[in-house]
C-alpha positions in Angstrom: 2.6 15.1 10.5 3.7 12.8 7.7 0.8 11.2 5.8 1.6 8.3 3.4 -0.9 6.9 1.0 -0.2 3.5 -0.5 -2.3 2.2 -3.4 -2.0 -1.5 -4.3 -3.9 -4.1 -6.3 -5.8 -6.3 -3.8 -4.3 -9.6 -2.7 -2.0 -8.8 0.2 -2.6 -10.5 3.5 -3.1 -8.6 6.7 0.3 -9.7 7.9 1.9 -8.4 4.7 0.2 -5.1 5.3 1.4 -5.0 9.0 4.9 -5.5 7.8 4.6 -2.8 5.1 3.2 -0.2 7.4 5.9 -1.0 10.1 8.7 -0.6 7.5 7.3 2.5 6.0 6.8 4.1 9.4 10.4 3.2 10.4 11.6 4.9 7.2 9.6 8.0 7.8 10.8 8.2 11.4 14.4 7.8 10.3 14.4 10.2 7.4 12.0 12.9 8.6 12.8 12.6 12.3 9.1 12.4 13.1 7.8 10.4 16.1 6.1 7.2 15.1 2.8 8.4 16.5 2.8 11.3 14.1 3.0 9.0 11.0 -0.3 8.2 9.4 -0.5 5.6 6.6 -3.5 4.8 4.5 -3.8 1.7 2.3 -6.1 1.6 -0.7 -6.7 -1.8 -2.1 -7.8 -1.6 -5.7 -10.0 -4.5 -6.9 -8.4 -6.4 -9.9 -11.6 -5.7 -11.8 -10.7 -2.0 -11.6 -7.2 -2.3 -13.1 -6.3 -2.9 -16.8 -3.0 -3.3 -18.6 -2.8 -3.0 -22.4 -6.6 -2.8 -22.6 -7.3 -6.0 -20.7 -8.7 -6.1 -17.2 -6.3 -7.9 -14.8 -9.3 -10.1 -13.7 -9.8 -11.2 -17.3 -6.2 -11.8 -18.0 -5.9 -14.1 -15.0 -3.1 -12.0 -13.5 -2.4 -11.9 -9.9 
């Protein structure tokens, strides 16, 4: 059973997540010849306050 973990910085809409898991599932089905019901996808949304670039929190830098 394929398991895919996706980690992203928060901010995607539910519709964007729906589209993402559909396309990732389709890719796994096509490349691994796995049935769609065997594909498990988890999405981990990381708060901007928990991500830093160049020593600056994304939340402090005003980055999206």
